[in-house]
C-alpha positions as CSV (number, residue, x, y, z in Angstrom):
1,M,-6.5,-22.3,-5.7
2,T,-8.8,-19.6,-5.5
3,V,-8.8,-17.2,-8.9
4,F,-9.7,-13.7,-8.7
5,D,-13.4,-13.3,-7.5
6,T,-14.8,-9.8,-6.9
7,D,-17.4,-10.9,-4.5
8,I,-14.8,-13.1,-2.5
9,Y,-12.5,-9.8,-2.6
10,L,-15.5,-7.8,-1.5
11,R,-16.3,-10.0,1.5
12,R,-12.6,-9.8,2.6
13,L,-13.4,-6.0,2.7
14,G,-16.6,-6.6,4.8
15,H,-19.2,-6.3,2.0
16,D,-21.4,-9.3,1.2
17,S,-22.6,-9.0,-2.3
18,G,-25.1,-11.6,-1.7
19,R,-27.1,-9.8,0.7
20,A,-26.7,-6.1,-0.2
21,G,-25.7,-6.5,-4.0
22,R,-22.3,-5.0,-5.3
23,P,-21.7,-1.5,-4.0
24,A,-22.1,1.6,-6.4
25,P,-18.8,2.9,-7.7
26,D,-19.2,6.3,-5.8
27,L,-17.0,8.2,-3.4
28,A,-18.3,6.8,-0.3
29,T,-17.8,3.2,-1.6
30,L,-14.1,4.1,-2.5
31,V,-13.6,5.8,0.9
32,R,-15.0,2.7,2.6
33,L,-13.1,-0.1,0.5
34,H,-9.7,1.7,0.7
35,K,-9.8,2.0,4.5
36,R,-11.3,-1.5,5.1
37,H,-8.5,-2.7,2.6
38,M,-5.7,-1.5,4.9
39,E,-7.3,-2.9,7.5
40,A,-8.1,-6.3,6.3
41,V,-5.2,-7.1,4.2
42,P,-1.6,-6.4,5.9
43,F,1.4,-5.1,4.1
44,S,3.8,-8.0,4.5
45,S,7.2,-8.2,3.1
46,T,7.4,-11.9,3.6
47,G,4.3,-12.3,1.1
48,S,5.9,-9.4,-1.0
49,L,7.2,-10.2,-4.5
50,A,10.2,-7.9,-3.7
51,V,12.0,-10.3,-1.4
52,P,14.3,-13.2,-2.3
53,T,12.9,-16.8,-2.7
54,A,14.3,-19.9,-1.2
55,S,15.0,-21.2,-4.8
56,G,16.8,-18.1,-5.9
57,A,14.2,-17.4,-8.7
58,V,14.1,-13.7,-9.9
59,V,11.4,-11.7,-8.8
60,D,8.4,-10.9,-11.1
61,L,6.8,-7.5,-10.5
62,V,5.2,-6.9,-13.8
63,D,3.8,-10.4,-15.2
64,F,2.8,-12.2,-12.2
65,D,-0.1,-14.8,-11.9
66,Q,-2.9,-12.4,-10.6
67,D,-5.0,-15.6,-9.9
68,A,-2.2,-17.0,-7.4
69,T,-1.7,-13.9,-6.0
70,F,-5.2,-13.1,-5.2
71,D,-5.3,-16.6,-3.6
72,A,-2.6,-15.8,-1.2
73,V,-2.9,-12.1,-0.8
74,V,-6.6,-11.4,-0.4
75,A,-8.3,-14.9,-0.2
76,A,-6.1,-16.3,2.4
77,G,-5.5,-12.9,4.0
78,R,-1.6,-13.0,4.0
79,G,-1.1,-9.5,2.4
80,G,1.9,-8.5,0.3
81,G,3.6,-5.7,-1.5
82,C,2.7,-2.3,-3.1
83,V,2.8,-4.2,-6.5
84,Q,0.6,-7.0,-5.6
85,M,-2.0,-5.2,-3.8
86,T,-2.2,-2.2,-6.1
87,R,-2.7,-4.4,-9.1
88,L,-5.6,-6.6,-7.4
89,F,-7.3,-3.2,-6.1
90,Q,-7.2,-1.7,-9.3
91,R,-8.8,-5.0,-10.9
92,L,-11.3,-4.8,-8.0
93,L,-12.3,-1.1,-8.7
94,R,-12.4,-1.5,-12.5
95,E,-14.9,-4.6,-11.8
96,L,-17.1,-2.2,-9.9
97,G,-17.1,0.6,-12.7
98,Y,-14.5,2.9,-11.5
99,E,-11.8,4.6,-13.7
100,A,-8.9,3.4,-11.9
101,D,-5.4,3.9,-13.6
102,L,-1.6,2.8,-12.3
103,I,0.5,6.0,-11.5
104,A,4.1,5.7,-10.3
105,G,6.0,7.1,-7.2
106,T,9.5,6.8,-5.6
107,T,10.4,6.9,-2.0
108,A,13.6,8.5,-0.6
109,E,14.9,4.9,-0.1
110,G,13.9,3.9,-3.4
111,E,15.4,6.7,-5.1
112,A,18.9,6.1,-3.3
113,E,18.6,2.6,-3.9
114,Y,17.6,2.3,-7.4
115,G,17.7,6.0,-8.8
116,V,14.1,5.5,-10.8
117,D,11.1,7.4,-10.7
118,V,8.7,4.3,-11.5
119,E,9.1,2.4,-8.1
120,H,6.2,2.5,-6.0
121,M,3.1,1.5,-7.6
122,L,-0.3,3.6,-6.7
123,L,-3.5,4.4,-8.2
124,M,-5.5,7.4,-9.4
125,V,-9.1,7.2,-9.4
126,R,-11.7,9.2,-11.1
127,V,-14.9,9.8,-9.3
128,D,-17.4,12.3,-10.4
129,G,-15.0,13.8,-12.7
130,V,-12.4,14.5,-9.7
131,R,-9.2,12.6,-9.6
132,R,-8.4,10.9,-6.1
133,L,-5.1,9.5,-4.8
134,V,-5.6,5.7,-4.0
135,D,-2.8,3.8,-2.2
136,V,-3.3,0.6,-0.2
137,G,0.0,-0.8,-0.9
138,Y,2.3,1.4,1.0
139,A,3.4,0.2,4.3
140,G,3.1,3.5,6.1
141,P,2.6,5.3,8.0
142,S,0.4,7.0,5.2
143,F,-3.1,7.9,4.5
144,L,-6.0,5.4,5.3
145,E,-8.6,7.0,2.9
146,P,-8.2,8.5,-0.7
147,L,-7.1,11.9,-1.1
148,R,-8.4,14.5,-3.4
149,L,-5.9,15.3,-6.1
150,D,-7.6,17.6,-8.4
151,G,-7.3,21.2,-7.1
152,A,-5.3,20.2,-4.0
153,T,-1.7,20.4,-5.0
154,D,-1.1,23.8,-3.8
155,G,-0.2,22.4,-0.2
156,R,-3.7,22.7,1.3
157,E,-4.1,20.6,3.9
158,Q,-6.3,17.2,4.2
159,V,-6.9,15.7,7.7
160,Q,-7.5,12.2,8.6
161,Y,-7.6,10.4,11.8
162,G,-5.7,13.2,13.5
163,C,-3.0,13.3,10.9
164,R,-2.6,15.8,8.2
165,Y,-1.6,15.6,4.3
166,R,-0.7,17.9,1.6
167,L,0.2,17.8,-1.9
168,V,2.9,19.9,-3.1
169,E,4.1,20.4,-6.8
170,E,7.7,19.9,-7.4
171,G,8.7,20.0,-11.2
172,D,6.6,17.6,-13.2
173,G,6.0,15.7,-10.1
174,V,4.1,15.9,-6.6
175,L,5.3,15.3,-3.3
176,L,2.8,13.7,-0.7
177,Q,3.7,15.2,2.9
178,R,2.4,14.0,6.0
179,R,2.2,15.8,9.8
180,P,1.1,13.8,12.7
181,R,-0.5,15.7,15.6
182,L,2.5,16.5,17.6
183,G,5.2,16.3,14.7
184,R,6.7,18.4,11.6
185,W,5.9,17.9,7.9
186,S,8.0,15.0,6.1
187,T,7.6,13.5,2.6
188,V,6.1,10.3,2.4
189,Y,7.0,9.8,-1.3
190,R,6.9,11.6,-4.6
191,F,4.8,10.8,-7.7
192,T,3.9,12.0,-10.8
193,P,0.1,11.9,-11.8
194,K,0.8,10.3,-15.4
195,V,-1.0,7.1,-16.2
196,R,1.1,4.2,-16.7
197,E,1.1,0.7,-17.9
198,P,2.7,-2.2,-15.8
199,D,5.5,-3.1,-18.3
200,E,7.0,0.5,-17.2
201,W,8.1,-1.4,-13.9
202,H,10.3,-3.6,-15.8
203,A,13.5,-1.6,-15.3
204,F,12.7,-1.4,-11.9
205,Q,12.4,-5.1,-11.8
206,E,15.7,-5.4,-13.3
207,L,17.4,-3.6,-10.8
208,A,15.6,-5.1,-8.0
209,N,16.7,-8.4,-9.1
210,V,20.3,-7.4,-8.9
211,K,19.9,-6.0,-5.5
212,L,18.2,-9.1,-4.2
213,A,21.0,-11.5,-6.0
214,A,23.0,-10.3,-2.8
215,V,20.4,-10.8,-0.2
216,T,19.3,-13.9,1.8
217,Q,16.0,-14.6,3.2
218,E,17.8,-13.9,6.5
219,T,18.9,-10.5,5.5
220,A,15.8,-9.5,3.4
221,P,14.0,-6.5,4.8
222,Q,11.2,-7.2,7.4
223,L,8.3,-4.7,6.9
224,Y,4.7,-5.1,8.3
225,S,1.9,-3.1,8.6
226,R,-1.9,-3.0,9.1
227,A,-4.6,0.0,9.7
228,V,-6.7,0.0,12.9
229,A,-9.5,2.1,13.6
230,D,-8.0,5.3,14.0
231,G,-4.4,4.9,12.5
232,Q,-1.6,2.2,11.9
233,V,0.7,0.0,13.1
234,V,4.2,-0.3,11.5
235,L,7.1,-2.8,12.1
236,K,10.1,-2.3,10.4
237,G,12.9,-4.9,11.3
238,R,12.7,-4.1,15.2
239,R,11.4,-0.7,15.1
240,L,7.5,-0.6,16.1
241,L,5.6,2.5,14.9
242,T,2.1,3.1,16.2
243,V,0.0,6.0,14.9
244,R,-3.6,6.3,16.9
245,A,-5.5,9.5,16.1
246,G,-2.5,11.3,15.2
247,I,-0.3,10.6,17.9
248,E,2.8,8.6,16.8
249,K,4.8,6.5,19.3
250,S,8.0,4.7,18.4
251,R,10.2,2.3,20.2
252,T,12.8,-0.5,19.4
253,L,11.9,-4.0,20.3
254,T,14.9,-5.9,21.8
255,D,13.4,-9.3,22.3
256,D,13.1,-11.7,19.7
257,G,9.9,-13.3,21.0
258,E,8.2,-9.7,20.9
259,V,9.2,-9.2,17.5
260,R,7.6,-12.2,16.3
261,A,4.6,-11.6,18.7
262,V,4.1,-8.1,17.0
263,R,4.6,-9.4,13.6
264,D,2.1,-12.1,13.9
265,A,-0.4,-9.7,15.5
266,I,-0.1,-7.5,12.3
267,L,-0.5,-10.4,9.9
268,D,-3.3,-12.2,11.9
269,G,-5.0,-9.1,12.2
270,T,-4.9,-9.4,16.3
271,L,-3.7,-6.2,17.2
272,G,-5.0,-4.7,20.4
């Protein structure tokens, strides 16, 4: 088993520490590593902690073995879910010298299913005294590079690869909203910019295990995604969504063979 190794992690993200040394903990590095993470490590519900296991064992979202997770998710490149990838990326960033903290959010689906505000896991990273929103563990579609958080919760737009993003205050939380080139604004998820500890996800873990007790591997959610140079490809069940240069295209895959081929292309990184 490959235990957590910063240099192996960086190689997965396209940086050779042996030749170039470890990158400086600045904004340019954060932007590059964020984008490369989403290109190099897929979101995979198959590899996620939040799916039933063949043995029926409970899902551990809080105290999982990070070395074993690193081996499967990063070293082997199989990808995983938000909790795995966020915790591992936080560890990488801290090893490089960043101030990176966990924060919590909830999607509309998560709120409907669980009724909690500590569901999705993402990061708040401070660089040069400015807080940035970092999220490499959301299936998408979402932002591919960190978003500025400080001074940007008044709805001002931040543009990436043809898509527009804005952060809008709502009570004690913030809505992350997204607009593709030819579409309308929609809310990706709601989060609170409050530093969290991993054990705060215990309540969600308990609720998730209750839900998963009624789910089989055949009926478990199938969700896969990977970033590409100018966008993202997301497969949710049979629905394929592609975002390229801000242009969204969606279609339903009716052929089982095509579903498997698209899933495998996302997991293998062989997208056209």
